[in-house]
Backbone as a ProteinNet text record, in pm:
[ID]
protein_1_A
[PRIMARY]
XXXXXXXXXXXXXXXXXXXXXXXXXXXXXXXXXXXXXXXXXXXXXXXXXXXXXXXXXXXXXXXXXXXXXXXXXXXXXXXXXXXXXXXXXXXXXXX
[TERTIARY]
17442.9	17334	17200.4	17104.9	16974.3	16898.8	16840.1	16767.9	16615.9	16569.3	16424.8	16394.4	16269.7	16227.6	16079.2	16038.8	15898.5	15860.4	15752.4	15711.2	15563.5	15527.9	15388.4	15330.3	15215.7	15152.2	15125.3	15090.4	15058.7	15177.3	15299.5	15418.8	15485	15429	15489.4	15469	15571.1	15552.1	15448.2	15373.4	15264.1	15308.4	15420.8	15458.3	15489.3	15550.7	15583.1	15454.8	15365.8	15237.9	15158.7	15156.6	15084.7	15144.2	15276.1	15342	15308.7	15311.3	15277.8	15132.3	15043.3	14902.2	14881.7	14956.8	14946.8	14997.3	15108.7	15161.4	15064.5	15003.2	14909.9	14774.5	14740.8	14611.2	14496.8	14530.9	14427.8	14484	14395.2	14442.5	14497	14592.2	14645.8	14566	14545.8	14485.5	14597.2	14569.3	14671.6	14728.1	14649.3	14696.7	14771.7	14793.4	14866.2	15016.8	15090.5	15236	15275.1	15378.1	15426	15564	15580.9	15709.6	15767.1	15891.4	15958.9	16083.9	16105.4	16221.6	16285.4	16417.2	16492	16560	16553.3	16615.1	16716.5	16830.8	16930.3	16898.9	16955.6	16931.6	16989.9	16925.8	16972.9	16989.6	17095	17120.2	17025.5	16969	16885.2	16975.6	16925.6	17006.6	17035.8	17149.7	17184.4	17088	17086	16999.9	17035.5	17165.1	17208.2	17156.5	17164.7	17113.4	16962.4	16892.6	16747.6	16712.3	16786.6	16761.4	16786.7	16892.1	16923.7	16814.5	16768	16661	16533	16499.6	16379.3	16388.3	16505.8	16524.6	16507.6	16561.6	16544.8	16396.7	16324	16180.8	16105.1	16142	16076.7	16096.6	16218.8	16246.3	16168	16164.6	16093	15944.9	15882.3	15739.6	15712.1	15805.5	15788.5	15785.4	15871	15870	15737.1	15685.3	15555.5	15446.2	15449.3	15349	15353.8	15474	15487.6	15420.2	15439.8	15381.6	15229.4	15176.2	15031.7	14963.4	15040	14983.7	14873.4	14881.2	14781.7	14658.3	14657.5	14544.7	14442.6	14315.6	14210.8	14207.3	14140	14125	14056.4	13954.6	13883.8	13976.9	14061.5	14155.3	14254	14300.7	14392.3	14324.9	14200	14124.8	14106.4	14075.1	14057.2	14186.2	14298.9	14428.9	14457.9	14432.7	14454.2	14362.4	14234.3	14139.7	14183.6	14229.4	14275.3	14396.4	14489.6	14608.6	14570.1	14477.3	14433.9	14362.6	14274.8	14203	14298.1	14413.6	14508.1	14567.3	14572.4	14624.1	14514.2	14398.6	14282.2	14159	14139.4	14032.9	13893.2	13863.9	13731.3	13713.6	13814.9	13811.7	13698.9	13625.6	13522.1	13549.8	13572.7	13604	13485.6	13516.5	13415.3	13419.7	13312.9	13307.7	13194.4
9201.5	9125.7	9177.3	9196.8	9248.2	9146	9192.9	9105.3	9117.3	9226.5	9242.6	9315.8	9303.6	9368.9	9399.1	9507	9545.1	9550.3	9481.1	9470.9	9503.7	9565	9589.8	9461.7	9419.8	9297.7	9310.5	9429.2	9454.1	9420.8	9442.6	9426.1	9288.9	9200.7	9069.1	8982.2	8906.9	8809.1	8704.7	8654.2	8560.9	8442.2	8374.6	8260.1	8301.5	8417.7	8466.3	8501.5	8571.1	8608.7	8484.1	8384.6	8260.2	8191.4	8189.1	8125.3	8200.2	8333.3	8412.4	8394.1	8389.5	8367.4	8230.7	8132.6	7999.4	8002.5	8073.7	8083.8	8157.2	8264.3	8343	8275.5	8190.9	8123.4	8210.5	8312.8	8402.1	8477.9	8530	8609.7	8743.9	8796.5	8929.7	9033	9148.9	9261.6	9339.7	9396.5	9471.7	9588.1	9646.8	9762.4	9725.1	9596.4	9553.3	9555.8	9575.8	9565.6	9438.4	9374.3	9249.6	9275.7	9238.8	9252.6	9113.6	9097.1	8968.6	8991.9	8909.2	8925	8789.2	8784.8	8660.9	8670.4	8563.9	8557	8443.7	8472.5	8368.3	8285.6	8167.4	8083.9	8150.2	8127.4	8181.7	8068.1	8078.4	7977.8	7999.3	7892	7900.1	7923.5	7997	8016.1	7881.5	7873.2	7751	7735	7616.7	7594.7	7690.6	7718.8	7811.8	7953.2	7994.1	8126.3	8133.8	8026.5	8023.4	8035.4	7964.9	7970.6	8111.6	8176.2	8312.6	8410.1	8397.2	8483.2	8460.6	8334.9	8303.4	8365.1	8360.8	8419.9	8571.9	8634.6	8779.4	8815.6	8734.2	8759.4	8741	8640.3	8620	8741.9	8795.4	8915	9035.5	9051.1	9162.7	9157.9	9042.3	9030.3	9039.7	8995.8	9011.7	9159.6	9241.7	9386.3	9447.7	9403.9	9454.2	9413.2	9288.5	9241.3	9323	9359.1	9440.1	9575.7	9635.9	9767.9	9761.1	9647.3	9633.1	9574.7	9546.9	9479.9	9560.9	9694.2	9779.1	9804.9	9754.8	9777.6	9665.4	9703.5	9601.4	9530.8	9418.3	9345.9	9433.2	9511.4	9598.9	9705	9764.1	9865.4	9805.6	9685.4	9618.6	9593.2	9547.8	9523.3	9652.7	9762.7	9891.4	9937	9917.6	9955.3	9873.3	9743	9656.9	9695.3	9720.4	9760.8	9890.5	9987.2	10115	10095.4	10008.8	9982.4	9917.1	9823.1	9755.1	9853.8	9939.5	10037.8	10137.8	10163.1	10259.3	10207.7	10075.5	10019.6	9958.8	9934.6	9881.9	9961.7	10079.2	10170.2	10109	10010.9	9949.9	9838.9	9815.4	9705.2	9722.4	9615.7	9613.6	9494.3	9520	9409.9	9314.8	9190.5	9088.1	9059.6	9088.9	9066.6	8977
-2649.1	-2708.4	-2654.6	-2742	-2704.2	-2620.1	-2507.4	-2416.8	-2430.6	-2492.5	-2507.7	-2637.3	-2680.8	-2804.9	-2796.4	-2863	-2870.6	-3018.1	-3053.9	-3193.7	-3207.4	-3318.3	-3351.8	-3410	-3359.4	-3410.6	-3559.9	-3605	-3745.8	-3836.8	-3787.1	-3870.2	-3857.7	-3777.7	-3759.6	-3883.6	-3922.7	-4030.7	-3987.5	-4082.3	-4053	-3966.4	-3997.2	-3912.8	-3768	-3751.5	-3616.7	-3542.7	-3609.7	-3548.7	-3508.6	-3595	-3564.1	-3441.6	-3434.9	-3320.3	-3191.3	-3194.8	-3076.7	-3035.5	-3133	-3102.2	-3038.8	-3084.6	-3025.6	-2881.2	-2855.6	-2719.4	-2627.1	-2679.5	-2599.1	-2583.9	-2678.3	-2673.8	-2721.7	-2801.3	-2855	-2974.1	-3059.9	-3173.6	-3126.1	-3199.5	-3172.6	-3250.4	-3191.7	-3261.5	-3328.9	-3444.8	-3518.3	-3438	-3348.8	-3273.3	-3145.5	-3122.5	-3003.6	-3027.6	-2918.7	-2921.7	-2848.2	-2897.6	-2839.5	-2781.3	-2656.6	-2589.8	-2569.5	-2610.5	-2595.9	-2512.6	-2413.1	-2325.4	-2303	-2312.4	-2288.7	-2152.4	-2076.2	-1944.2	-1943	-1887.3	-1869.4	-1746.3	-1738.6	-1620.7	-1496.6	-1383.5	-1257.7	-1159	-1082.2	-979.5	-861.7	-813.4	-693.7	-573.1	-473.1	-353.4	-286.4	-221.9	-149.4	-31.7	28.1	144.4	257.3	273.7	378.3	349.1	222.6	185.7	204.3	168.3	187.4	335.3	419	563.2	617	571	616.3	572.6	449.3	398.8	478.7	506.3	583.4	722.8	783.4	916.4	911.7	808.7	792.6	777.7	701.2	684.8	816.2	893.6	1023.7	1113.7	1117.2	1198.4	1146.1	1014.9	954	990.6	973.6	1003.2	1153.2	1236.6	1381.7	1418.6	1354.8	1381.1	1337.6	1223.8	1177.5	1275.4	1320.6	1417	1546	1591.8	1713.3	1695	1578.1	1551.7	1542.7	1503.7	1486	1609.2	1713.7	1831.2	1897.7	1891.9	1957.8	1871.6	1750.1	1660	1673.1	1669.2	1670.9	1535.8	1532.7	1405.5	1301.3	1344.4	1250.8	1194.4	1280.7	1232.2	1132.3	1161.6	1069.4	935.6	938	814.2	735.2	805.3	738.5	671.1	737.7	681.1	556.2	563.2	447	331.8	363.3	258.3	191.7	272.7	217	126.2	168.1	87.2	-45.6	-40.6	-163.2	-255.2	-197.4	-279.4	-344.4	-281.3	-339.3	-470.2	-487.7	-612.8	-699.3	-640.5	-713.4	-672.5	-735.7	-692.1	-686.9	-768.8	-768.5	-666.8	-582.2	-486.1	-384.9	-361.8	-258.5	-168.3	-39.4	52.4	68.5	92.2	118.8	267.7	334.7	481.7	517.9
[MASK]
+++++++++++++++++++++++++++++++++++++++++++++++++++++++++++++++++++++++++++++++++++++++++++++++

C-alpha cells in the first residue's frame, strides 16, 4: 500500500485543492508540488523504556560536558555559533 504521494497543485481537482488550501491556511500556487504522507499509529515507549532512554541521554550529555570542561564560555559560544552558521549561513548571534 502506498504511504506517500507527490502531486502538482496545477493538476489537483478543485475540491481536493480547496481542502488542501484550507489545511494549509493559504492558496496554492500552480507551480507548487504537494506531498502527502500517511503515518500509522505508533506505540509510545513504556515508562521503563523512557527511563532507560533518559538515562542514556544523561550519560551522553555528561560525556559531552566532560569534553567541554576545559573550554571557556566564549569558546563554547563560538563553537555553537559556527555550528549554527554551517546550517544557517545568514545567522547572526545575539549577544
